[in-house]
C-alpha angles and dihedrals in degrees: 000000000000089000092058094048095055091046089054090048091050092049092052092046090050092048088056093048090050090052091050090048090053089051090050090052092050089051092048089053090050091048091049089056091052090048088056091052089051090048091054093051092046092049094046093052095034092241120165115264093222114056106184099195092049091049095048091047093049094048094047090048093051092047091050090049089048091054091050088051093048093246125137106265092204091056091047089048090055090049094050094043087057092047091047092047091053090046091054090049091050090051093046091051091046091053093047090054087053095224 
């Protein structure tokens, strides 16, 4: 009986994790759409894709928020570096296509 209870608990927890993962993906999709809008503006006004001061400010802010939320700021930094790298790639590709 105990075995079945922990299996049910795991199943419920995993369902909740799956739901959160789905929400994360929806937010990333929304972020991607916003990055495309940024890319259009930067291309139109010939602005640089990488803006160092913006990036440093953003990263420090996210790490500070992570600490307040009791999250590992190093882990959050890795996540946002990956997101930023992808955002830069999207903007570079957009600029190359000249749209």
